[in-house]
Backbone bond lengths (Angstrom), bond angles and torsions (degrees), N, CA, C in turn:
res aa  C-N    CA-C-N  psi(-1)  N-CA   C-N-CA  omega(-1)  CA-C   N-CA-C  phi
1 M - - - 1.457 - - 1.521 109.46 -
2 R 1.334 115.63 146.03 1.455 121.21 -175.14 1.525 110.03 -126.51
3 A 1.337 115.27 129.00 1.460 120.44 176.13 1.516 109.36 -118.42
4 G 1.322 116.62 131.62 1.445 119.75 171.10 1.517 109.22 -69.14
5 I 1.325 117.43 136.50 1.453 122.10 178.64 1.519 108.35 -125.89
6 T 1.320 116.73 121.90 1.458 121.06 -176.77 1.522 109.67 -102.43
7 F 1.329 115.75 146.04 1.461 120.06 -177.51 1.523 109.33 -163.50
8 G 1.335 115.57 165.70 1.446 121.51 174.03 1.504 112.39 -106.41
9 N 1.335 116.76 -31.84 1.464 122.43 -177.15 1.523 108.93 -126.73
10 Q 1.327 117.27 106.96 1.462 120.93 -175.58 1.523 112.53 -63.52
11 A 1.324 117.98 -22.88 1.459 121.22 -179.35 1.526 112.41 -66.72
12 K 1.338 116.66 -15.26 1.462 120.33 -175.31 1.525 113.80 -105.89
13 I 1.329 117.74 7.26 1.470 117.90 -173.15 1.526 113.51 -98.05
14 G 1.350 117.94 2.70 1.455 119.88 -179.43 1.518 114.42 -53.14
15 P 1.342 119.78 -48.06 1.465 119.88 179.75 1.531 113.57 -61.95
16 Y 1.326 116.98 -35.47 1.465 119.80 177.30 1.533 109.88 -66.56
17 E 1.319 116.13 -43.83 1.464 120.37 179.11 1.528 110.62 -58.74
18 E 1.337 116.87 -45.61 1.460 119.71 -179.39 1.519 111.23 -62.99
19 A 1.328 116.95 -43.52 1.464 120.37 -179.57 1.523 111.09 -62.08
20 L 1.328 116.69 -41.59 1.464 120.05 178.52 1.527 111.16 -64.90
21 R 1.322 116.13 -47.96 1.461 119.05 -175.87 1.525 111.54 -67.22
22 R 1.326 118.08 -33.42 1.462 120.61 174.93 1.523 110.95 -61.55
23 A 1.326 116.81 -27.97 1.461 121.77 179.50 1.529 112.13 -92.01
24 G 1.337 117.55 4.37 1.459 121.29 178.26 1.512 114.35 84.48
25 I 1.346 116.42 24.18 1.464 122.17 -176.05 1.524 109.63 -114.32
26 E 1.319 115.86 133.95 1.466 121.03 177.33 1.535 109.41 -98.22
27 P 1.344 118.23 125.03 1.467 119.92 -178.97 1.525 113.05 -76.89
28 V 1.319 115.58 143.72 1.465 123.50 172.62 1.526 105.98 -119.72
29 Y 1.319 117.16 120.21 1.454 121.65 -166.62 1.527 113.10 -83.01
30 N 1.341 115.91 127.07 1.463 123.58 176.55 1.535 112.23 39.03
31 P 1.326 117.18 61.11 1.470 119.36 -177.23 1.525 111.61 -65.30
32 A 1.312 115.10 154.02 1.458 120.59 177.69 1.517 112.47 -79.98
33 S 1.338 116.58 -24.45 1.460 121.53 178.91 1.521 108.03 -154.13
34 I 1.331 116.57 177.12 1.463 120.46 179.05 1.520 111.79 -89.75
35 A 1.315 117.46 1.51 1.458 120.46 179.55 1.523 110.21 -56.70
36 S 1.312 116.84 132.31 1.467 125.72 178.57 1.525 113.16 72.62
37 L 1.333 118.35 8.09 1.462 121.26 177.58 1.521 111.07 -98.97
38 D 1.330 114.99 154.18 1.467 121.24 175.53 1.522 111.86 -109.73
39 G 1.345 116.67 -6.16 1.449 120.93 179.67 1.516 110.46 -168.56
40 L 1.338 115.71 169.62 1.464 121.68 179.92 1.521 108.84 -137.79
41 L 1.340 116.38 127.02 1.456 122.97 177.15 1.521 109.47 -116.87
42 L 1.337 116.68 122.24 1.456 122.57 173.67 1.519 108.24 -100.65
43 T 1.337 116.64 128.91 1.457 121.46 -174.93 1.534 111.08 -100.70
44 G 1.337 115.09 -179.66 1.454 121.24 176.71 1.519 111.71 -76.23
45 G 1.335 115.34 -178.78 1.457 119.16 179.39 1.511 111.89 150.40
46 T 1.320 115.96 -156.83 1.459 121.18 -176.46 1.528 111.31 -69.96
47 D 1.323 115.59 165.02 1.463 121.65 -172.12 1.528 112.89 -68.62
48 V 1.325 114.98 147.73 1.464 122.00 173.54 1.528 108.73 -68.36
49 D 1.321 116.26 140.61 1.458 121.69 179.26 1.534 109.88 -59.68
50 P 1.335 119.29 119.78 1.463 120.73 -179.62 1.531 113.91 -60.22
51 A 1.318 117.91 -22.53 1.462 120.06 177.44 1.524 111.16 -58.63
52 R 1.330 116.34 -25.51 1.472 119.98 179.88 1.524 111.89 -68.75
53 Y 1.316 117.39 -22.04 1.469 118.95 176.03 1.522 111.63 -120.26
54 G 1.334 115.01 24.48 1.449 121.06 168.00 1.509 116.50 74.81
55 E 1.349 117.23 30.70 1.451 120.15 179.97 1.527 110.73 -128.55
56 P 1.337 117.19 151.31 1.464 119.85 172.40 1.522 109.87 -71.43
57 R 1.316 116.94 155.83 1.462 121.30 -179.28 1.522 110.93 -76.81
58 A 1.341 115.43 126.14 1.464 120.98 176.57 1.525 109.83 -75.53
59 G 1.320 116.06 162.96 1.448 120.56 -177.70 1.514 113.56 -63.15
60 E 1.343 117.70 -28.82 1.466 121.53 -178.43 1.523 113.13 -84.04
61 T 1.334 117.12 -8.95 1.468 121.49 -174.38 1.524 111.07 -85.06
62 D 1.343 115.68 138.01 1.458 121.87 -178.35 1.524 112.12 -61.40
63 K 1.316 115.03 155.44 1.464 120.82 170.73 1.522 108.27 -60.00
64 P 1.340 118.70 133.92 1.465 120.84 -174.35 1.528 113.80 -63.72
65 D 1.318 114.16 143.85 1.461 121.85 168.71 1.529 105.17 -109.79
66 R 1.308 116.16 82.18 1.462 120.58 -170.94 1.521 112.51 -68.07
67 E 1.312 116.62 -30.67 1.472 119.41 178.35 1.527 109.91 -63.84
68 R 1.334 116.74 -44.66 1.458 119.85 178.39 1.529 110.78 -66.21
69 D 1.327 116.99 -43.38 1.465 120.52 178.68 1.522 110.66 -55.63
70 E 1.323 116.08 -47.10 1.462 120.47 -177.30 1.527 110.84 -64.97
71 R 1.333 116.76 -43.99 1.461 120.28 -179.90 1.529 111.08 -61.01
72 E 1.334 116.21 -47.08 1.462 118.91 -177.04 1.519 112.14 -68.33
73 A 1.320 117.49 -39.86 1.459 120.20 178.51 1.533 110.62 -60.90
74 R 1.324 115.60 -43.65 1.468 119.88 -179.89 1.521 111.26 -65.31
75 L 1.324 117.13 -44.10 1.460 120.47 179.54 1.528 111.55 -63.78
76 L 1.323 116.62 -39.03 1.467 119.43 178.90 1.516 111.14 -62.62
77 V 1.318 116.92 -45.73 1.468 120.17 179.57 1.524 110.27 -60.85
78 E 1.321 116.88 -44.03 1.465 120.66 177.62 1.528 110.88 -60.70
79 A 1.323 115.84 -43.51 1.463 120.37 -177.91 1.521 111.37 -64.77
80 F 1.317 117.01 -45.11 1.464 119.70 -179.83 1.523 111.07 -64.07
81 D 1.324 116.46 -40.99 1.473 120.14 179.47 1.523 111.21 -62.81
82 A 1.336 116.87 -33.70 1.466 121.42 -176.73 1.527 113.11 -91.55
83 G 1.324 117.86 -8.68 1.460 120.07 -174.82 1.517 113.21 74.43
84 L 1.337 116.46 20.84 1.462 121.53 179.81 1.531 109.59 -70.78
85 P 1.325 119.21 133.59 1.464 120.88 177.71 1.524 111.66 -58.44
86 V 1.339 116.17 134.97 1.459 122.66 -178.66 1.520 109.54 -128.01
87 L 1.333 116.04 129.46 1.459 122.90 170.24 1.525 106.73 -122.38
88 A 1.337 116.96 120.92 1.462 122.13 -177.59 1.523 109.03 -118.27
89 I 1.332 116.51 132.97 1.458 122.39 -173.51 1.525 110.76 -124.18
90 C 1.337 116.70 130.17 1.464 125.03 174.50 1.532 111.12 55.93
91 R 1.332 119.18 -109.12 1.461 120.45 174.36 1.528 110.14 -52.30
92 G 1.345 115.52 -35.09 1.461 119.80 178.89 1.511 112.13 -57.49
93 L 1.338 118.09 -42.46 1.471 120.79 176.07 1.521 110.14 -60.52
94 Q 1.313 116.82 -40.76 1.460 120.23 -177.60 1.522 111.12 -65.16
95 M 1.343 117.62 -42.40 1.456 120.19 175.72 1.531 110.77 -66.90
96 F 1.318 116.62 -39.52 1.470 123.28 175.73 1.530 109.46 -53.01
97 N 1.335 116.57 -44.78 1.461 121.59 -179.07 1.525 111.11 -71.18
98 V 1.315 117.15 -44.62 1.466 121.45 -177.35 1.524 111.36 -63.82
99 V 1.320 117.81 -39.43 1.461 121.42 179.09 1.534 111.17 -60.56
100 H 1.316 116.62 -27.99 1.473 120.94 178.21 1.528 112.71 -91.20
101 G 1.326 117.48 10.74 1.459 121.22 177.76 1.511 114.34 91.44
102 G 1.336 117.64 10.45 1.453 121.23 179.12 1.517 112.23 -83.67
103 T 1.338 115.73 173.80 1.453 121.87 179.28 1.528 109.65 -123.30
104 L 1.329 115.69 172.81 1.459 121.23 -178.04 1.523 111.53 -125.49
105 I 1.329 115.45 149.92 1.460 122.29 164.67 1.525 105.75 -79.63
106 Q 1.318 117.43 119.24 1.468 118.92 -173.77 1.528 113.63 -77.22
107 H 1.333 116.98 -22.13 1.464 118.79 176.21 1.525 108.59 -157.37
108 L 1.324 115.85 118.00 1.459 120.94 -178.22 1.529 110.94 -70.61
109 S 1.328 115.44 143.30 1.462 119.75 179.13 1.529 111.57 -73.44
110 N 1.339 116.01 -32.27 1.479 120.71 -179.48 1.522 110.25 -105.20
111 I 1.316 115.07 56.19 1.458 121.27 -172.35 1.525 112.83 -62.53
112 D 1.342 117.68 -27.37 1.465 119.79 -177.55 1.523 112.44 -61.52
113 V 1.323 117.53 -29.21 1.467 121.39 179.14 1.521 110.42 -72.34
114 H 1.318 116.44 -40.02 1.466 121.02 -168.42 1.517 114.70 -100.39
115 R 1.313 118.10 -16.05 1.463 119.23 -177.26 1.524 109.11 -116.77
116 Q 1.312 115.27 75.65 1.456 121.05 179.04 1.520 108.91 -109.17
117 K 1.319 115.94 122.01 1.466 121.90 -178.74 1.525 108.57 -117.45
118 P 1.328 118.02 90.74 1.465 120.05 -177.55 1.525 111.62 -64.57
119 K 1.315 116.04 134.87 1.454 120.41 178.43 1.526 110.02 -82.99
120 D 1.320 115.00 137.94 1.463 121.84 175.40 1.524 112.95 60.16
121 A 1.333 117.55 26.12 1.467 120.07 176.90 1.524 109.43 -70.66
122 E 1.314 116.63 138.06 1.458 121.01 179.54 1.527 109.61 -71.81
123 P 1.326 117.77 134.38 1.468 119.98 -179.95 1.522 111.56 -53.27
124 G 1.313 114.87 133.26 1.461 120.56 179.68 1.506 114.58 80.22
125 R 1.347 117.13 -1.60 1.464 120.96 -177.35 1.534 111.81 -131.64
126 H 1.313 116.80 33.13 1.456 119.92 179.72 1.529 110.46 -65.02
127 P 1.316 117.65 147.26 1.465 119.86 176.73 1.525 111.41 -71.30
128 A 1.314 115.60 158.08 1.454 119.96 176.03 1.522 110.20 -74.07
129 A 1.339 116.39 147.94 1.460 121.64 179.25 1.525 111.58 -101.89
130 H 1.323 116.15 -39.01 1.463 119.93 -178.19 1.522 108.85 -162.17
131 R 1.299 115.43 -177.29 1.466 121.62 -176.22 1.523 109.88 -111.85
132 I 1.323 115.21 146.17 1.466 121.34 173.67 1.525 108.98 -120.51
133 R 1.331 115.24 163.29 1.461 120.75 174.76 1.524 108.52 -123.53
134 V 1.329 116.52 120.36 1.460 122.83 -179.23 1.519 109.50 -90.54
135 A 1.333 116.12 130.85 1.461 121.65 -177.11 1.524 111.02 -74.81
136 E 1.315 115.66 141.33 1.463 120.89 176.70 1.525 110.48 -66.37
137 G 1.327 115.86 152.17 1.450 121.52 175.51 1.513 114.78 78.50
138 T 1.309 118.08 7.21 1.464 121.19 179.93 1.528 110.00 -100.02
139 R 1.307 115.36 165.31 1.468 119.99 176.19 1.520 109.92 -63.54
140 L 1.333 116.77 -38.31 1.456 120.22 179.09 1.525 110.98 -63.17
141 A 1.325 116.82 -40.97 1.465 120.03 177.45 1.523 110.95 -62.87
142 E 1.318 116.12 -37.48 1.469 120.64 177.61 1.529 110.62 -62.07
143 I 1.328 116.37 -33.31 1.465 121.08 -176.01 1.522 112.04 -83.21
144 I 1.342 117.15 -52.48 1.466 119.60 -172.71 1.519 113.81 -112.86
145 G 1.335 116.18 -7.24 1.459 119.92 179.02 1.517 112.02 101.02
146 A 1.335 116.56 139.89 1.458 121.23 175.87 1.525 109.64 -72.27
147 G 1.329 115.40 161.60 1.461 119.83 178.57 1.513 111.99 101.36
148 T 1.318 116.99 -158.10 1.462 121.60 -171.42 1.526 112.91 -90.10
149 H 1.324 114.01 145.00 1.465 122.36 175.65 1.526 108.41 -143.19
150 D 1.320 116.47 145.64 1.459 121.38 174.18 1.524 109.30 -88.86
151 V 1.334 116.55 134.75 1.470 121.48 -179.24 1.518 109.97 -134.49
152 N 1.330 115.19 159.49 1.462 118.21 171.56 1.532 108.12 -96.89
153 S 1.299 117.51 166.65 1.453 118.96 -167.66 1.520 109.91 -162.70
154 R 1.346 117.06 140.33 1.461 120.44 174.47 1.533 110.47 -158.05
155 H 1.309 114.69 66.94 1.466 119.98 -179.85 1.527 109.72 -135.17
156 H 1.326 115.60 154.01 1.461 119.28 176.23 1.522 111.52 -116.25
157 Q 1.344 117.39 -3.51 1.454 122.36 175.52 1.525 109.41 -118.12
158 A 1.335 115.28 165.63 1.466 119.96 -179.45 1.520 108.94 -159.75
159 A 1.320 116.26 166.53 1.459 120.67 176.96 1.524 109.69 -66.92
160 A 1.316 116.41 137.93 1.468 122.41 176.16 1.532 107.78 -106.42
161 R 1.349 116.92 -97.44 1.471 118.69 175.53 1.524 109.02 -71.61
162 R 1.319 115.88 128.00 1.458 121.35 -178.41 1.522 110.38 -69.95
163 G 1.343 115.79 138.06 1.453 121.18 179.84 1.517 112.48 -67.72
164 D 1.334 115.82 157.30 1.466 122.40 -178.08 1.526 110.94 -59.78
165 G 1.322 116.21 131.65 1.455 121.42 175.45 1.505 114.99 82.80
166 L 1.331 117.89 -3.73 1.458 120.86 -179.69 1.530 110.81 -94.00
167 I 1.327 115.80 155.26 1.454 120.68 171.75 1.525 108.94 -122.20
168 V 1.318 115.44 150.24 1.462 121.79 175.26 1.519 108.05 -85.61
169 S 1.320 116.84 122.00 1.462 119.94 -178.01 1.518 113.39 -108.97
170 A 1.345 118.09 -6.12 1.462 120.23 174.75 1.523 109.78 -158.30
171 L 1.345 114.92 146.08 1.453 122.23 177.32 1.519 109.38 -131.53
172 A 1.330 116.22 151.47 1.462 121.06 168.08 1.529 108.42 -81.67
173 D 1.314 116.74 168.01 1.462 120.79 -179.72 1.519 112.63 -59.51
174 D 1.337 116.84 -28.47 1.463 120.38 -179.45 1.519 113.20 -88.88
175 G 1.336 117.40 5.79 1.458 121.47 177.21 1.511 115.21 92.55
176 V 1.322 118.38 -3.50 1.471 120.67 177.34 1.529 109.20 -65.28
177 I 1.323 115.79 134.73 1.469 121.17 179.00 1.520 109.24 -69.45
178 E 1.326 116.11 123.55 1.467 122.17 -177.61 1.521 113.40 -109.14
179 A 1.324 118.26 -12.09 1.472 120.49 177.11 1.517 109.75 -159.19
180 L 1.326 114.70 142.51 1.458 123.83 174.87 1.522 108.37 -130.38
181 E 1.315 116.01 155.54 1.464 119.05 174.77 1.520 110.46 -154.58
182 R 1.316 114.22 161.98 1.468 121.52 175.91 1.524 108.10 -99.91
183 P 1.327 117.91 106.30 1.462 119.17 -179.39 1.524 110.68 -64.88
184 G 1.317 115.49 140.73 1.458 120.32 -179.40 1.506 113.60 96.58
185 D 1.324 118.10 -24.53 1.464 120.45 175.76 1.526 109.78 -78.75
186 A 1.310 117.01 149.56 1.460 120.52 -179.97 1.522 111.15 -61.94
187 F 1.334 116.99 -42.36 1.465 120.94 177.56 1.518 108.65 -158.81
188 A 1.329 116.20 101.32 1.458 122.70 173.91 1.517 105.88 -142.50
189 V 1.337 115.21 86.58 1.464 123.00 -170.02 1.527 108.93 -124.23
190 A 1.328 116.07 134.90 1.457 121.77 177.87 1.525 108.87 -127.55
191 V 1.330 116.68 133.15 1.467 121.31 179.71 1.526 109.34 -125.97
192 Q 1.339 115.62 144.32 1.456 119.83 -178.35 1.530 112.39 -83.67
193 W 1.313 116.61 -22.77 1.471 119.57 -179.44 1.530 110.97 -85.45
194 H 1.341 116.30 -176.14 1.466 121.55 -176.25 1.535 110.26 -115.26
195 P 1.325 117.99 86.57 1.470 120.18 -178.62 1.521 113.29 -64.52
196 E 1.329 117.40 -27.80 1.472 120.20 -178.44 1.531 111.65 -65.41
197 D 1.329 116.87 -23.04 1.459 120.04 -176.97 1.526 114.13 -87.83
198 R 1.356 116.38 -0.50 1.468 119.41 175.83 1.532 110.69 -130.50
199 I 1.309 114.82 27.23 1.458 120.58 -173.48 1.526 112.55 -64.58
200 H 1.334 117.95 -23.08 1.459 121.47 -178.56 1.531 113.33 -95.50
201 V 1.318 117.07 -8.00 1.470 119.51 -174.93 1.526 113.69 -127.95
202 S 1.319 118.14 -6.34 1.454 121.65 -175.96 1.518 111.20 -123.68
203 D 1.323 116.71 114.71 1.463 120.40 176.47 1.523 111.10 -61.31
204 A 1.328 116.92 -38.99 1.459 120.43 -178.57 1.529 111.20 -61.73
205 D 1.326 116.71 -43.66 1.465 119.51 -179.15 1.517 111.54 -69.13
206 Q 1.311 117.74 -35.12 1.462 120.92 174.08 1.527 110.39 -62.67
207 K 1.334 115.77 -42.61 1.471 120.08 -178.87 1.520 111.71 -63.68
208 L 1.324 116.79 -32.84 1.458 119.84 -179.86 1.525 111.14 -63.33
209 F 1.321 117.08 -46.60 1.463 119.82 178.43 1.529 111.61 -70.06
210 A 1.321 117.14 -34.94 1.463 120.32 177.87 1.529 110.53 -64.41
211 A 1.328 117.26 -40.95 1.469 120.59 178.92 1.522 111.04 -67.51
212 F 1.321 116.53 -36.43 1.461 120.94 174.85 1.528 109.84 -59.87
213 A 1.322 116.74 -43.48 1.464 121.37 179.25 1.526 111.37 -63.44
214 V 1.326 116.96 -42.13 1.470 120.35 178.87 1.529 110.12 -62.46
215 A 1.333 116.46 -44.52 1.458 120.18 179.28 1.527 111.17 -62.50
216 M 1.332 116.64 -38.91 1.457 119.96 177.07 1.523 111.33 -64.77
217 R 1.313 116.58 -40.99 1.464 120.68 179.23 1.530 110.63 -62.29
218 D 1.330 115.79 -42.92 1.466 120.24 178.60 1.523 110.65 -64.26
219 Y 1.331 116.21 -41.75 1.463 120.12 179.17 1.527 110.59 -62.57
220 S 1.332 116.47 -43.89 1.456 121.07 179.95 1.529 111.03 -62.21
221 R 1.329 115.78 -44.22 1.458 120.19 179.47 1.525 110.94 -63.66
222 D 1.335 117.12 -44.36 1.456 120.56 -179.44 1.522 111.23 -66.55
223 S 1.328 116.68 -36.95 1.462 120.22 178.27 1.525 110.98 -64.64
224 A 1.334 116.05 -41.58 1.462 120.50 178.16 1.524 110.54 -63.49
225 A 1.336 116.50 -39.15 1.465 120.29 179.44 1.525 110.65 -66.18
226 R 1.336 116.68 -40.03 1.458 119.76 178.97 1.525 111.02 -64.91
227 K 1.328 116.68 -41.34 1.459 120.11 178.81 1.523 111.02 -64.59
228 S 1.338 115.46 -38.66 1.465 119.72 179.53 1.516 110.95 -63.85
229 R 1.353 115.87 -43.23 1.470 119.05 179.08 1.516 110.93 -66.07
230 S 1.338 116.35 -38.06 1.456 120.20 179.98 1.520 111.08 -64.69
231 T 1.330 116.19 -40.79 1.462 120.64 178.29 1.516 111.17 -65.30
232 A 1.337 115.77 -40.39 1.467 119.95 -179.36 1.513 111.84 -66.05
233 D 1.349 116.34 -29.04 1.457 120.22 -178.99 1.517 112.93 -79.78
234 Q 1.345 117.68 -12.16 1.453 120.40 -179.56 1.532 110.15 -74.06
235 P 1.334 116.76 140.91 1.470 118.37 177.18 1.518 110.79 -63.35
236 G 1.311 116.38 143.49 1.454 121.15 -178.69 1.532 112.41 -66.31
237 Q 1.298 115.39 149.50 1.459 119.77 178.35 1.529 109.75 -84.58
238 P 1.326 118.54 139.89 1.475 120.18 179.11 1.512 110.78 -65.22
239 R 1.313 115.50 142.26 1.466 120.38 178.33 1.528 110.01 -77.92
240 L 1.327 113.93 143.64 1.457 117.92 176.73 1.538 108.34 -87.95
241 S 1.306 115.83 134.75 1.475 118.66 177.63 1.514 109.59 -91.01
242 A 1.298 114.37 149.04 1.477 119.86 -178.26 1.519 108.80 -70.93
């Protein structure tokens, strides 16, 4: 199975690659389209351009990477139209929200809770930063369980106005949105924390990537079945006589 993985700095994608491969997924780097993919993973990174949600750039907001913004927005739209499984992480959640018409908090007032960068943390074994609460009846609850979970975190922005058609599936204790999803889709889940950085110590984070893999497998199987039916419906080609 192949998942497109988007990023701005390739030096920082090692933990995502490991998490995908542990789940049986092969990464495809910054794909141009979703063709031949079974899933799409949006990673963390620099801030989304505020112009995309109709706001001027605040002083704390990163210089825009408009090329990345455009690529990810286009891939997300393609993925949603095709029913391709999507997992969006950190900045990925923010783009996920903006693509649906949502807005962002450009700089959190309680940044110390959410922007913790542990020094010398072992890959896949980062300490937890804070606790989230997953809402019952959501896709995320189905995957990792409703109720409280410890997560790691290193962001200074967050979703503000929720995008059209999205639901909030997890919140931090201070009310910051920690997960969004598209109800009705097989797998369209966005999380604000970094599950790839606790893949060796958190059952919940392992389950998230495992569920992504299952959804990709189902998508691949269904796509193959659709192609088979389409081929069978085509009129036969006349045989050439010798």
